[in-house]
C-alpha positions as CSV (number, residue, x, y, z in Angstrom):
1,M,-57.6,190.4,175.4
2,N,-54.7,190.7,177.8
3,Q,-51.2,190.1,176.5
4,A,-50.8,187.2,178.9
5,A,-53.4,185.1,177.3
6,I,-52.3,186.1,173.8
7,D,-48.5,184.9,174.8
8,A,-50.0,181.8,176.0
9,V,-52.0,180.9,172.8
10,F,-49.3,181.9,170.5
11,R,-46.0,180.9,172.3
12,P,-43.9,178.8,169.9
13,K,-43.7,175.2,171.1
14,L,-40.1,173.8,171.9
15,N,-38.7,170.9,170.0
16,K,-37.2,168.0,171.7
17,Q,-33.6,169.4,171.5
18,E,-34.5,172.6,173.2
19,V,-36.7,170.8,176.0
20,K,-33.8,168.5,176.7
21,A,-31.3,171.5,176.6
22,D,-33.5,173.3,179.1
23,E,-33.7,170.4,181.4
24,I,-30.0,170.0,181.4
25,T,-29.5,173.6,182.3
26,R,-31.9,173.5,185.1
27,N,-30.3,170.3,186.5
28,V,-26.5,171.6,186.3
29,R,-27.7,175.1,187.8
30,A,-29.3,173.1,190.8
31,I,-26.1,171.0,191.2
32,M,-23.8,174.1,191.0
33,S,-25.9,175.9,193.4
34,A,-25.9,173.0,196.0
35,E,-22.1,172.8,195.6
36,V,-21.7,176.6,196.2
37,T,-23.9,176.5,199.4
38,T,-21.8,173.3,200.7
39,R,-18.6,175.1,199.9
40,D,-19.6,178.5,201.6
41,S,-20.8,176.5,204.8
42,K,-17.6,174.6,205.0
43,T,-15.6,177.6,204.4
44,E,-17.3,179.5,207.4
45,R,-17.1,176.5,209.7
46,L,-13.6,176.2,209.1
47,R,-12.9,179.8,209.7
48,A,-14.8,179.8,212.9
49,L,-12.7,176.9,214.1
50,R,-9.4,178.6,213.0
51,L,-10.2,181.7,214.8
52,A,-11.3,179.9,217.8
53,R,-8.1,177.8,217.9
54,D,-6.1,180.9,217.4
55,A,-7.7,183.0,220.3
56,Q,-6.7,180.0,222.5
57,M,-3.1,179.8,221.5
58,P,-0.6,182.1,223.5
59,S,0.9,184.5,221.1
60,A,4.8,183.7,220.6
61,P,7.0,186.6,221.4
62,A,8.2,188.1,218.2
63,K,11.8,187.3,217.3
64,K,14.5,189.9,217.0
65,V,15.3,190.8,213.6
66,R,19.2,190.5,213.2
67,T,20.7,192.9,210.8
68,V,23.4,191.6,208.5
69,S,26.5,194.1,207.8
70,R,28.1,194.0,204.5
71,R,31.8,194.1,203.7
72,V,32.7,196.8,201.3
73,K,35.7,196.0,199.1
């Protein structure tokens, strides 16, 4: 006999608690995966909009840095 057939016959049955826990775990992972996908797509969209906005804006000239002289007592 092959190992797959043996495992199918002698696989322990899950009790109600384990079945419910597995179902909840699958659901939570699906929800989290959907949230990650949504967040990543929103981040990419906003990044593209920001880069497009920055490319259209004229760059402001850099301000001169004023040095402060300190008095010595």
